[in-house]
C-alpha positions as CSV (number, residue, x, y, z in Angstrom):
1,M,-30.2,-6.9,-22.6
2,D,-31.5,-3.3,-22.1
3,S,-28.6,-1.6,-20.4
4,R,-31.0,0.9,-18.8
5,S,-32.5,-2.0,-16.7
6,T,-29.2,-2.2,-14.8
7,F,-30.1,1.0,-13.0
8,S,-33.6,-0.1,-11.7
9,A,-34.5,0.9,-8.1
10,S,-34.7,-2.6,-6.9
11,L,-31.0,-3.4,-7.3
12,L,-29.0,-4.3,-4.2
13,L,-25.7,-3.4,-5.8
14,V,-24.6,-1.8,-9.0
15,L,-21.0,-2.4,-10.0
16,V,-19.4,-1.6,-13.3
17,L,-16.0,-3.1,-14.3
18,V,-14.3,-1.3,-17.3
19,L,-12.1,-3.5,-19.4
20,P,-8.7,-2.1,-20.6
21,F,-9.8,-2.1,-24.2
22,F,-12.5,0.1,-25.6
23,A,-15.4,0.0,-28.1
24,N,-18.0,2.4,-29.3
25,A,-21.0,2.2,-27.1
26,S,-22.7,5.4,-28.0
27,S,-25.7,3.8,-29.6
28,R,-28.2,1.2,-28.1
29,D,-26.7,-1.4,-30.4
30,G,-23.2,-0.4,-29.5
31,A,-24.1,-0.6,-25.8
32,M,-25.4,-4.1,-26.3
33,K,-22.1,-5.2,-28.0
34,S,-19.9,-3.5,-25.4
35,I,-21.2,-5.6,-22.5
36,V,-18.9,-8.6,-21.7
37,Y,-20.6,-10.0,-18.6
38,S,-23.9,-9.2,-16.8
39,Y,-24.0,-10.0,-13.1
40,K,-27.4,-10.9,-11.7
41,H,-27.4,-13.7,-9.2
42,G,-25.6,-12.4,-6.1
43,F,-25.6,-8.7,-7.1
44,S,-26.2,-6.5,-10.1
45,G,-23.8,-4.9,-12.5
46,F,-21.9,-5.5,-15.7
47,A,-18.5,-5.5,-17.3
48,A,-18.3,-3.5,-20.5
49,M,-15.8,-2.1,-23.0
50,L,-16.0,1.6,-22.6
51,T,-14.0,4.7,-23.4
52,E,-12.7,6.7,-20.5
53,S,-15.2,9.4,-21.1
54,Q,-18.0,7.0,-21.2
55,A,-16.9,5.4,-17.9
56,E,-16.6,8.8,-16.3
57,E,-20.1,9.8,-17.5
58,L,-21.6,6.5,-16.2
59,S,-20.0,6.9,-12.8
60,K,-22.1,10.1,-12.3
61,F,-25.3,8.1,-12.2
62,P,-26.5,8.1,-8.5
63,E,-27.4,4.4,-8.8
64,V,-23.8,3.4,-9.6
65,I,-21.7,2.3,-6.7
66,Y,-18.4,2.7,-8.6
67,V,-16.8,2.2,-12.0
68,K,-13.3,0.7,-12.0
69,P,-10.9,-0.6,-14.7
70,N,-10.6,-4.4,-15.1
71,T,-7.6,-5.9,-13.2
72,Y,-5.7,-9.1,-14.0
73,Y,-4.4,-11.3,-11.2
74,K,-2.2,-14.4,-11.1
75,A,-3.1,-17.9,-10.1
76,H,-1.1,-18.5,-7.1
77,T,-1.1,-34.8,-1.5
78,T,0.3,-37.8,0.0
79,R,1.4,-36.5,3.4
80,S,-0.3,-33.2,4.2
81,W,-3.6,-34.5,5.3
82,D,-2.1,-37.1,7.7
83,F,0.1,-34.3,8.9
84,L,-3.0,-32.3,9.8
85,G,-4.4,-35.3,11.7
86,L,-7.0,-36.1,9.1
87,N,-6.1,-39.8,8.8
88,Y,-8.4,-41.5,6.4
89,Y,-9.2,-44.4,8.7
90,E,-9.0,-42.5,12.1
91,Q,-12.0,-42.9,14.4
92,P,-13.8,-40.7,15.4
93,G,-12.0,-37.6,13.9
94,L,-13.4,-34.8,11.8
95,L,-13.0,-36.7,8.5
96,K,-15.1,-39.6,9.7
97,K,-17.7,-37.4,11.5
98,A,-18.1,-35.4,8.3
99,N,-18.5,-38.7,6.3
100,Y,-15.5,-37.6,4.2
101,G,-17.4,-34.5,3.0
102,E,-20.2,-36.5,1.4
103,D,-22.2,-34.3,-1.0
104,V,-20.8,-30.9,0.0
105,I,-20.4,-28.9,-3.2
106,I,-17.1,-27.0,-3.5
107,G,-16.7,-24.4,-6.2
108,V,-13.2,-24.0,-7.5
109,V,-12.4,-20.7,-9.4
110,D,-9.1,-21.4,-11.2
111,T,-7.6,-22.6,-14.5
112,G,-10.0,-25.4,-15.0
113,I,-9.7,-29.2,-14.5
114,W,-8.3,-32.3,-16.2
115,P,-11.4,-34.6,-15.9
116,E,-9.6,-37.8,-16.8
117,S,-7.3,-37.7,-13.7
118,R,-7.8,-40.7,-11.4
119,S,-8.5,-38.2,-8.6
120,F,-11.8,-37.3,-10.1
121,S,-13.3,-40.8,-10.6
122,D,-17.0,-41.0,-9.6
123,E,-17.0,-44.7,-8.9
124,G,-19.2,-45.4,-5.9
125,Y,-20.9,-42.0,-6.0
126,G,-24.7,-41.6,-5.8
127,P,-26.8,-39.1,-7.8
128,V,-25.8,-35.5,-8.1
129,P,-27.4,-33.5,-5.1
130,A,-30.9,-32.3,-6.1
131,R,-30.1,-28.8,-5.0
132,W,-27.5,-28.4,-7.7
133,K,-28.6,-26.0,-10.4
134,G,-25.3,-25.6,-12.4
135,V,-24.4,-26.9,-15.9
136,C,-21.6,-28.7,-17.7
137,Q,-20.6,-26.2,-20.3
138,T,-18.8,-27.9,-23.1
139,G,-16.0,-26.6,-25.4
140,T,-12.6,-27.6,-26.9
141,A,-11.7,-31.2,-25.7
142,F,-14.5,-31.0,-23.1
143,N,-17.9,-32.6,-23.7
144,A,-20.9,-33.5,-21.6
145,T,-19.3,-36.7,-20.5
146,S,-16.3,-34.8,-19.1
147,C,-18.6,-34.1,-16.1
148,N,-19.7,-36.9,-13.9
149,R,-21.0,-37.5,-10.4
150,K,-17.7,-36.1,-8.9
151,I,-17.2,-33.1,-11.3
152,I,-20.9,-32.2,-11.2
153,G,-20.6,-28.9,-13.1
154,A,-18.1,-26.8,-15.1
155,R,-18.2,-23.3,-16.7
156,W,-15.6,-21.2,-18.5
157,F,-15.2,-17.4,-18.8
158,S,-12.9,-15.9,-21.3
159,G,-14.5,-12.6,-22.1
160,D,-11.6,-10.5,-20.8
161,A,-8.7,-12.9,-21.6
162,T,-6.0,-11.5,-23.7
163,A,-5.0,-13.0,-27.0
164,D,-1.6,-14.0,-25.6
165,N,-3.2,-15.9,-22.7
166,L,-5.6,-17.7,-25.1
167,E,-2.8,-18.9,-27.4
168,G,-2.7,-22.7,-27.3
169,E,-5.5,-22.8,-24.6
170,Y,-8.5,-25.0,-24.5
171,L,-11.6,-22.8,-24.9
172,S,-13.4,-25.0,-22.4
173,P,-13.2,-25.9,-18.7
174,R,-10.2,-28.2,-19.6
175,D,-7.1,-27.2,-17.7
176,F,-4.2,-26.2,-19.9
177,N,-2.1,-24.7,-17.0
178,S,-2.5,-27.6,-14.4
179,H,-2.9,-25.2,-11.5
180,G,-6.7,-25.7,-11.1
181,T,-6.4,-29.5,-11.4
182,H,-3.8,-29.5,-8.6
183,V,-6.0,-27.3,-6.4
184,A,-9.2,-29.3,-7.0
185,S,-7.6,-32.7,-6.3
186,T,-6.0,-31.3,-3.1
187,I,-9.5,-30.2,-1.9
188,A,-11.6,-33.2,-2.9
189,G,-9.6,-35.8,-4.9
190,G,-10.5,-39.4,-4.2
191,Q,-7.9,-41.9,-3.0
192,V,-5.3,-42.8,-5.6
193,W,-2.7,-45.4,-4.6
194,N,0.9,-45.7,-5.4
195,V,1.6,-42.2,-6.8
196,S,4.7,-40.0,-6.4
197,H,6.2,-36.9,-7.9
198,R,6.4,-37.4,-11.6
199,G,6.6,-41.2,-10.9
200,S,10.0,-40.7,-9.4
201,G,9.3,-42.4,-6.1
202,L,9.7,-39.0,-4.2
203,G,6.7,-38.4,-1.8
204,A,5.3,-41.9,-2.6
205,G,2.0,-42.9,-1.1
206,V,-1.7,-42.4,-1.5
207,A,-2.8,-39.1,-3.0
208,R,-6.2,-37.7,-1.9
209,G,-8.1,-34.6,-1.1
210,G,-9.1,-33.4,2.4
211,A,-12.8,-33.9,1.6
212,P,-12.6,-36.9,-0.7
213,R,-16.3,-37.5,-1.0
214,A,-17.2,-33.9,-1.8
215,R,-18.5,-32.8,-5.2
216,L,-16.6,-30.4,-7.4
217,A,-18.0,-27.4,-9.4
218,V,-15.3,-26.0,-11.7
219,Y,-15.2,-22.3,-12.9
220,K,-12.4,-21.6,-15.3
221,A,-11.6,-17.9,-15.1
222,C,-7.8,-18.0,-15.4
223,W,-6.0,-18.6,-18.7
224,G,-2.5,-19.2,-20.1
225,V,0.2,-18.9,-17.4
226,G,-2.6,-18.2,-14.9
227,S,-3.8,-14.7,-15.7
228,C,-7.2,-14.2,-14.1
229,G,-9.3,-11.2,-15.2
230,E,-11.3,-9.6,-12.4
231,A,-14.4,-9.4,-14.7
232,S,-14.2,-13.2,-15.4
233,V,-13.6,-14.1,-11.7
234,L,-16.6,-11.9,-10.8
235,A,-18.7,-13.7,-13.4
236,A,-17.6,-17.1,-12.0
237,V,-18.5,-16.1,-8.4
238,D,-21.9,-14.7,-9.6
239,H,-22.8,-18.0,-11.3
240,A,-21.5,-20.1,-8.4
241,I,-23.9,-18.3,-6.0
242,N,-26.8,-19.3,-8.2
243,D,-25.5,-22.8,-9.0
244,G,-25.7,-23.9,-5.4
245,V,-22.1,-24.3,-4.1
246,D,-21.5,-24.6,-0.4
247,V,-17.9,-23.5,-0.4
248,L,-15.9,-21.3,-2.8
249,S,-12.1,-21.8,-3.1
250,L,-10.0,-19.2,-5.0
251,S,-6.3,-19.8,-5.0
252,L,-5.8,-16.5,-6.8
253,G,-3.4,-13.6,-6.1
254,L,-6.0,-10.9,-5.8
255,G,-4.9,-7.7,-4.1
256,T,-8.4,-6.2,-3.8
257,E,-11.8,-7.5,-2.8
258,I,-14.2,-8.9,-5.4
259,P,-17.7,-7.6,-4.3
260,G,-19.3,-10.9,-5.3
261,T,-17.6,-12.7,-2.4
262,L,-19.5,-10.6,0.1
263,H,-22.8,-11.6,-1.5
264,A,-21.7,-15.2,-1.5
265,V,-21.0,-15.0,2.3
266,A,-24.4,-13.4,2.8
267,R,-25.9,-16.4,1.1
268,G,-24.1,-18.7,3.6
269,I,-21.2,-19.7,1.3
270,T,-17.8,-19.7,2.9
271,V,-15.2,-18.2,0.7
272,V,-11.5,-19.2,1.0
273,F,-8.7,-17.2,-0.6
274,A,-4.9,-17.6,-1.0
275,G,-3.0,-14.9,0.9
276,G,-0.4,-14.4,-1.8
277,N,3.2,-15.6,-2.1
278,D,5.1,-12.4,-1.2
279,G,5.7,-13.6,2.4
280,L,9.4,-12.7,2.4
281,K,8.3,-9.1,2.7
282,Q,6.0,-7.2,5.1
283,Q,2.6,-5.9,4.3
284,N,2.0,-8.1,1.2
285,V,-1.0,-10.1,2.2
286,G,-3.8,-9.9,-0.4
287,N,-7.5,-10.8,0.0
288,N,-7.6,-9.5,3.5
289,V,-11.2,-8.4,3.8
290,P,-12.9,-9.7,6.9
291,W,-15.6,-11.9,5.4
292,V,-13.3,-14.4,3.6
293,I,-10.8,-16.8,5.1
294,T,-7.3,-15.8,3.9
295,V,-4.6,-18.5,4.0
296,A,-0.9,-18.4,4.4
297,A,1.4,-21.4,3.5
298,S,3.4,-23.6,5.7
299,T,5.7,-26.6,5.4
300,I,4.9,-30.1,6.5
301,D,7.0,-32.7,8.2
302,R,8.5,-34.1,5.0
303,T,11.8,-33.3,3.4
304,F,13.9,-34.5,0.4
305,P,17.5,-34.6,1.6
306,T,20.2,-34.8,-1.0
307,V,23.8,-35.8,-0.1
308,I,26.5,-33.5,-1.5
309,S,29.9,-35.3,-1.4
310,L,33.0,-33.1,-1.5
311,G,36.3,-34.3,-2.8
312,N,37.8,-34.4,0.7
313,N,35.2,-37.1,1.6
314,E,33.1,-34.6,3.6
315,K,29.3,-35.2,3.1
316,L,26.9,-32.4,3.4
317,V,23.1,-32.3,3.1
318,G,20.8,-30.0,1.0
319,Q,17.4,-30.6,-0.5
320,S,16.3,-31.2,-4.0
321,L,13.8,-33.1,-6.2
322,Y,16.7,-34.6,-8.2
323,Y,15.9,-38.1,-9.2
324,E,16.9,-38.6,-12.8
325,A,20.5,-39.5,-12.2
326,T,22.7,-40.2,-15.2
327,A,26.2,-41.6,-15.5
328,S,27.7,-38.1,-16.0
329,S,25.7,-36.4,-13.3
330,S,26.3,-39.0,-10.6
331,K,30.1,-38.8,-10.7
332,F,32.5,-36.2,-9.2
333,N,32.7,-32.9,-11.2
334,M,34.7,-29.7,-10.8
335,L,33.2,-27.2,-8.4
336,V,33.2,-23.5,-9.3
337,G,31.7,-20.6,-7.4
338,A,29.8,-17.6,-8.7
339,P,28.8,-14.5,-6.7
340,S,25.8,-14.2,-9.0
341,C,24.6,-16.6,-11.7
342,D,23.2,-14.0,-14.0
343,A,24.2,-13.9,-17.7
344,K,26.9,-11.2,-17.1
345,T,28.7,-13.1,-14.4
346,L,28.4,-16.5,-16.1
347,A,30.1,-15.0,-19.2
348,Q,33.3,-14.5,-17.1
349,I,33.3,-18.0,-15.6
350,N,34.0,-21.4,-17.2
351,V,31.0,-23.5,-16.2
352,T,31.3,-26.2,-18.9
353,G,31.5,-29.6,-17.3
354,N,31.4,-28.1,-13.8
355,V,28.9,-27.9,-10.8
356,V,28.2,-24.2,-10.0
357,L,27.7,-22.8,-6.5
358,C,25.3,-19.8,-6.9
359,L,25.4,-17.3,-4.1
360,E,22.5,-15.3,-5.5
361,T,18.7,-15.9,-5.2
362,Y,17.3,-18.4,-7.6
363,N,15.0,-16.0,-9.4
364,K,18.1,-14.3,-10.8
365,V,19.4,-17.6,-12.2
366,N,18.7,-18.7,-15.8
367,I,18.8,-22.5,-15.6
368,S,18.5,-22.8,-19.3
369,L,21.5,-20.5,-19.8
370,L,23.6,-22.7,-17.4
371,A,22.5,-25.8,-19.2
372,E,23.5,-24.3,-22.6
373,A,26.9,-23.4,-21.1
374,G,27.4,-27.1,-20.3
375,A,27.0,-26.9,-16.5
376,K,26.7,-30.3,-14.8
377,G,24.7,-29.1,-11.8
378,I,23.8,-26.1,-9.6
379,I,23.9,-25.6,-5.8
380,F,21.9,-22.7,-4.6
381,A,22.7,-21.0,-1.3
382,Q,19.7,-19.3,0.2
383,Q,17.7,-18.9,3.3
384,G,14.3,-20.4,3.4
385,T,15.4,-23.0,0.8
386,V,12.5,-25.4,1.1
387,N,10.2,-23.1,-0.9
388,L,12.4,-23.5,-4.0
389,L,12.0,-27.3,-4.4
390,D,9.1,-27.3,-6.8
391,V,10.7,-24.4,-8.8
392,L,14.0,-26.4,-9.1
393,D,12.0,-29.4,-10.5
394,T,12.6,-27.7,-13.9
395,C,16.2,-28.9,-13.6
396,N,15.2,-32.6,-13.9
397,G,16.3,-34.2,-17.1
398,I,18.9,-31.4,-17.4
399,M,21.1,-31.4,-14.3
400,P,20.9,-31.8,-10.5
401,C,19.9,-28.7,-8.7
402,V,20.2,-28.5,-4.9
403,V,19.3,-25.9,-2.4
404,V,21.4,-25.4,0.8
405,D,21.3,-23.0,3.7
406,N,24.0,-20.4,4.3
407,E,25.9,-22.6,6.8
408,I,26.2,-25.5,4.4
409,A,27.2,-23.0,1.6
410,N,30.0,-21.6,3.8
411,R,31.4,-25.0,4.4
412,I,31.4,-25.6,0.6
413,I,33.1,-22.3,0.1
414,S,35.7,-23.1,2.7
415,Y,36.5,-26.3,1.0
416,G,36.6,-24.7,-2.4
417,T,39.0,-21.9,-1.4
418,N,41.5,-24.2,0.2
419,I,42.1,-26.6,-2.6
420,S,43.3,-26.1,-6.1
421,T,40.9,-28.5,-7.7
422,P,37.7,-28.8,-5.7
423,M,35.4,-31.6,-6.7
424,V,31.7,-32.4,-5.8
425,K,29.1,-35.1,-6.4
426,V,25.4,-34.8,-6.0
427,S,23.4,-37.9,-5.1
428,P,19.6,-38.4,-5.8
429,A,17.2,-37.2,-3.2
430,V,15.3,-39.4,-0.8
431,T,12.1,-38.9,1.2
432,V,12.2,-38.4,4.9
433,V,9.2,-37.7,7.2
434,G,9.6,-36.2,10.7
435,S,9.9,-32.5,11.7
436,G,7.3,-29.8,12.5
437,P,5.2,-27.2,10.8
438,D,5.8,-23.5,10.2
439,I,2.8,-21.4,9.4
440,A,-0.9,-21.5,8.7
441,A,-1.8,-24.5,6.4
442,P,0.3,-26.9,4.3
443,G,1.5,-25.2,1.1
444,V,5.0,-26.4,0.4
445,S,5.8,-29.3,-1.9
446,I,2.2,-30.6,-2.0
447,L,1.7,-33.6,-4.2
448,A,-1.5,-33.5,-6.2
449,A,-2.9,-34.2,-9.7
450,V,-1.5,-32.6,-12.8
451,R,-3.1,-33.9,-16.0
452,D,-2.7,-37.7,-15.9
453,S,0.2,-37.5,-13.4
454,Y,1.0,-36.1,-10.0
455,M,3.6,-33.6,-9.0
456,F,4.7,-31.1,-6.3
457,M,3.6,-27.5,-6.2
458,S,4.1,-24.8,-3.5
459,G,2.6,-21.6,-2.4
460,T,-0.5,-20.2,-0.8
461,S,-2.4,-21.6,-3.8
462,M,-1.7,-25.0,-2.3
463,A,-2.5,-23.9,1.3
464,C,-5.9,-22.5,0.3
465,P,-7.4,-25.8,-0.8
466,H,-6.4,-27.4,2.5
467,V,-8.5,-24.9,4.3
468,S,-11.3,-25.2,1.7
469,A,-11.5,-28.9,2.4
470,V,-11.6,-28.4,6.2
471,V,-14.4,-25.9,5.7
472,A,-16.3,-28.5,3.6
473,L,-15.9,-31.0,6.4
474,L,-17.0,-28.6,9.1
475,K,-20.0,-27.6,7.0
476,S,-21.0,-31.3,6.7
477,V,-20.9,-31.8,10.5
478,H,-22.4,-28.3,11.3
479,P,-24.7,-27.4,8.4
480,D,-26.2,-24.5,10.4
481,W,-22.9,-22.8,11.0
482,S,-22.5,-19.5,9.2
483,P,-19.3,-18.6,7.3
484,A,-18.3,-16.3,10.2
485,V,-18.7,-19.2,12.7
486,I,-16.7,-21.6,10.5
487,K,-13.9,-19.0,10.2
488,S,-13.9,-18.4,13.9
489,A,-13.8,-22.1,14.7
490,I,-10.7,-22.5,12.5
491,I,-8.9,-19.4,13.8
492,T,-9.6,-19.8,17.6
493,T,-8.4,-23.5,17.7
494,A,-5.3,-23.0,15.6
495,S,-1.9,-23.9,17.1
496,V,1.0,-21.4,17.6
497,T,3.5,-24.2,18.5
498,D,4.7,-27.2,16.5
499,Q,4.2,-30.8,17.5
500,F,7.1,-30.6,19.9
501,G,5.8,-27.5,21.7
502,M,8.2,-25.2,20.1
503,P,7.1,-21.8,18.7
504,I,6.3,-21.8,15.0
505,Q,9.0,-20.2,12.9
506,A,8.5,-17.8,10.0
507,E,10.6,-18.5,6.9
508,G,11.6,-15.0,5.9
509,L,14.7,-13.3,4.7
510,T,15.7,-13.7,8.3
511,R,14.1,-16.7,10.1
512,K,12.2,-15.6,13.2
513,V,9.4,-16.6,15.6
514,A,6.1,-16.2,13.7
515,D,3.6,-13.6,14.7
516,P,0.0,-13.0,13.7
517,F,1.1,-11.1,10.6
518,D,2.8,-14.3,9.5
519,F,0.2,-16.9,10.3
520,G,-3.0,-15.1,11.5
521,G,-4.5,-17.3,14.3
522,G,-1.8,-20.0,13.8
523,H,-1.5,-23.4,12.1
524,I,-4.8,-25.0,11.3
525,D,-5.9,-27.9,13.6
526,P,-9.0,-29.5,11.9
527,D,-10.0,-31.9,14.7
528,K,-10.1,-29.1,17.3
529,A,-12.1,-26.9,14.9
530,I,-15.1,-29.3,15.1
531,D,-15.7,-28.4,18.7
532,P,-14.4,-24.8,19.3
533,G,-16.5,-24.1,22.5
534,L,-17.1,-20.4,21.7
535,V,-17.3,-18.7,18.4
536,Y,-17.4,-15.1,17.1
537,D,-20.4,-14.8,14.8
538,I,-21.1,-11.8,12.5
539,D,-24.3,-10.7,10.8
540,P,-23.5,-10.3,7.1
541,K,-25.1,-6.9,7.2
542,E,-22.1,-5.7,9.3
543,Y,-19.8,-6.8,6.5
544,T,-21.9,-4.7,4.1
545,K,-21.5,-1.6,6.2
546,F,-17.7,-2.3,6.4
547,F,-17.6,-2.7,2.6
548,D,-19.7,0.4,1.8
549,C,-17.7,2.6,4.2
550,S,-14.4,1.3,2.9
551,L,-15.1,2.4,-0.6
552,G,-14.9,6.1,0.3
553,P,-16.3,8.7,2.7
554,K,-20.1,8.8,2.8
555,D,-22.4,10.9,5.0
556,D,-23.8,7.8,6.8
557,C,-20.3,6.4,7.4
558,E,-18.9,9.0,9.8
559,S,-20.4,7.5,12.9
560,Y,-19.8,3.9,11.8
561,M,-16.1,4.4,11.1
562,G,-15.4,4.8,14.8
563,Q,-17.0,1.3,15.3
564,L,-14.7,-0.6,13.0
565,Y,-12.8,-2.0,16.0
566,N,-16.1,-3.7,17.0
567,L,-16.7,-5.8,13.9
568,N,-17.0,-9.1,15.8
569,L,-13.9,-10.8,14.3
570,P,-11.9,-13.5,16.0
571,S,-8.9,-11.1,16.2
572,I,-8.3,-7.6,17.5
573,A,-6.1,-5.0,15.7
574,V,-5.6,-1.5,17.0
575,P,-3.3,0.4,14.6
576,D,-3.6,3.8,16.3
577,L,-3.4,3.5,20.1
578,K,-2.6,7.0,21.3
579,D,-3.9,6.9,24.8
580,S,-6.6,4.3,25.3
581,V,-9.1,2.3,23.1
582,T,-12.0,0.1,24.2
583,V,-13.1,-2.8,21.9
584,W,-16.2,-4.9,22.3
585,R,-16.6,-8.6,21.3
586,T,-19.5,-11.1,21.6
587,V,-19.0,-14.9,21.8
588,T,-21.6,-17.6,21.2
589,N,-21.5,-20.8,23.1
590,V,-21.6,-23.8,20.6
591,G,-20.4,-26.3,23.3
592,G,-22.3,-27.7,26.2
593,P,-25.3,-25.8,27.6
594,E,-23.5,-25.2,30.9
595,A,-20.1,-23.7,30.8
596,T,-17.8,-21.3,32.7
597,Y,-15.0,-19.6,30.9
598,S,-12.2,-17.4,32.4
599,V,-9.9,-15.1,30.4
600,A,-6.1,-15.4,30.0
601,I,-4.4,-12.3,28.6
602,E,-1.0,-12.1,26.8
603,A,-0.6,-8.3,26.6
604,P,1.4,-6.9,23.6
605,A,4.6,-5.3,24.8
606,G,4.1,-1.7,25.9
607,V,0.4,-2.0,26.3
608,N,-1.9,-2.6,29.3
609,V,-4.9,-4.8,28.6
610,V,-8.0,-5.2,30.8
611,V,-10.9,-7.5,30.0
612,E,-14.3,-7.1,31.7
613,P,-15.9,-9.4,32.7
614,Q,-13.0,-11.8,33.4
615,V,-15.4,-14.8,33.8
616,I,-18.4,-15.6,31.6
617,K,-21.0,-18.2,32.4
618,F,-23.6,-20.1,30.4
619,A,-26.5,-21.9,32.0
620,I,-29.2,-24.3,30.7
621,G,-32.1,-22.2,29.4
622,G,-30.0,-19.0,29.5
623,S,-28.5,-16.9,26.7
624,R,-26.0,-18.6,24.4
625,T,-24.1,-15.3,23.9
626,A,-22.0,-13.1,26.1
627,T,-20.4,-9.7,25.4
628,F,-17.2,-8.5,26.9
629,K,-15.0,-5.4,26.5
630,V,-11.2,-5.1,26.1
631,M,-9.5,-1.9,27.2
632,F,-6.1,-1.1,25.7
633,T,-3.9,1.6,27.4
634,A,-0.5,2.7,26.0
635,R,2.3,2.3,28.5
636,Q,4.9,4.0,26.2
637,R,4.7,7.3,24.4
638,I,6.4,6.4,21.1
639,Q,5.6,6.2,17.5
640,G,6.0,2.4,17.5
641,G,5.7,-0.6,15.3
642,Y,3.2,-3.4,16.0
643,T,3.5,-5.6,19.0
644,F,1.5,-8.8,19.5
645,G,-0.4,-10.7,22.1
646,S,-3.5,-12.8,22.6
647,L,-6.8,-13.2,24.4
648,T,-7.9,-16.7,25.3
649,W,-11.1,-18.0,27.0
650,L,-10.6,-21.2,28.9
651,D,-13.2,-23.5,30.4
652,D,-12.9,-26.4,32.8
653,A,-12.9,-29.0,30.0
654,T,-10.8,-29.0,26.9
655,H,-11.7,-25.7,25.2
656,S,-9.1,-23.0,24.6
657,V,-10.6,-20.2,22.5
658,R,-7.6,-18.0,21.4
659,I,-7.7,-14.9,19.3
660,P,-4.6,-12.9,18.2
661,V,-4.1,-9.3,19.2
662,A,-2.0,-6.7,17.3
663,V,-1.4,-3.1,18.6
664,R,0.6,-0.2,17.3
665,T,1.1,2.9,19.6
666,I,1.3,6.3,18.0
667,I,2.0,9.9,19.1
668,Q,0.5,12.0,16.2
669,D,-2.6,10.9,14.4
670,F,-1.1,12.0,11.0
671,V,2.1,10.1,11.4
672,S,2.1,6.5,10.4
673,D,4.9,4.0,11.0
674,T,5.1,1.6,8.1
675,S,6.9,-1.2,9.9
């Protein structure tokens, strides 16, 4: 490749990613050798090994958008689909109307795939769709027959993987880590009967993906423990655009935008990202650019209660994945308490032969250290305990590990401090189905394929494939819908209450009623998304303006920056309401040709909200779009935090088109409250 051709006048975008290791690129031959990836399908650019001075010199070319160092990111089910209402045999729901996602092609950028898993059988599949232009790239333990009519393509990208992450890896699309296999089977795995977590009987049932008849295209860009180089992810997206995928699913912890996803959306490809797993803290959502769908994780209505028997015959309940009971672990043992279960504290406590109550967060507990010290079990006291279950699965075969909330922990402490020899016994967990959801899309204790078995995993990485599958089903039913319309349909029909009509709760350091910063539009409701009534569509050119003007100040961005409020998103956020702000939105009618909608406003606290017009009408032969304005006026003169509300369009039928609203009042433009 002639590196000079990268700067031709016909290019849509020039992007250079600089890897964190350098090579001599001073000569033409050196320049050729320095290039790791060349991007050409959705956009133009390259990743190269350059010195800092070379990168600085290159950035001065007027044709170069920007030069940036390579970044490494981390890779972030028997019940969940029924929980979402996508029952396999239900008539006439979204799953049936979409013909189970038949022939939709879903690209999965992750750690690869384990092709022998029963979830990826191609029995009963027809020929690969003629529009597919991808390949089955071979490598270690992965040959041409590893692809089939289900896994129709596979590629791998290791150009920026470190030596540590390649150690023991398969230099092929084969999944060493298991994360990618779990994600792919959650999206599009076929029905597999009689499976459970590690064959334990927990979560037993039929494992399948949300779009079980969809085709899979695998792009391995993450290696080792799940390290994903930005240059490799970008190469994967670039190839996926050209290969012909319909949906791109990336369960990756990216903190910044990959430019290729914008070009994918411009080509009609819906891109779904994980929101990241730092939900216990504020302002930690990644992948929050407007053209992708960013997903938070929620619980489902299944728990694994574990009975904790105290020596005074009191029985308490925690949760665990404890199933490998042994004679020694199923009898009463001495109970000891530890304010912290770190190495320093454990050195001062006799844990040998005892069950330890740990009053510190699990990530400060060394399970191996406790096992070496001869502990017979661990009870963790922590809020939001359900998210620990798959982490504590590492205890199996070693000792029972149970999580309890603070109330149960206090009852255990009360017992232990009022008796000279406190005793405790932990029983194996059982499976119970029954309570409601929390936030966004199922992502906690999701059962899916791992190599030749099945096991639970949790996180937004598990929530992301649920939304990816729903996107595939919607695309099958509505092939003419743009990525923005699909995103709008999902957000505006989401639920903000559980199945009992109670407000959704956010599992944070302090449990609270969830707000749009926790769950966006709410918890996904697939069957409602098929008929949203009204949608908020966006021309991809508007995304491009947003992207270009977000990179840095430009002469042609000054006038546009004042219009950022008016990007036609299915949400409204006003971070700087000093006196008043007016926002415009346009809705498109995708329901019946005749319809009348009236507005319902839930104003954020401290803010007056006026919508004009308050009624919009659609008639046969008339326009399918309507524009309205929303005027926000501050009622309080304070430097405040965000308050939340909503704007909902209601018709005379069944449509309720709701978007979240977030507003922050300010006094001084240069003062920013970080709450």
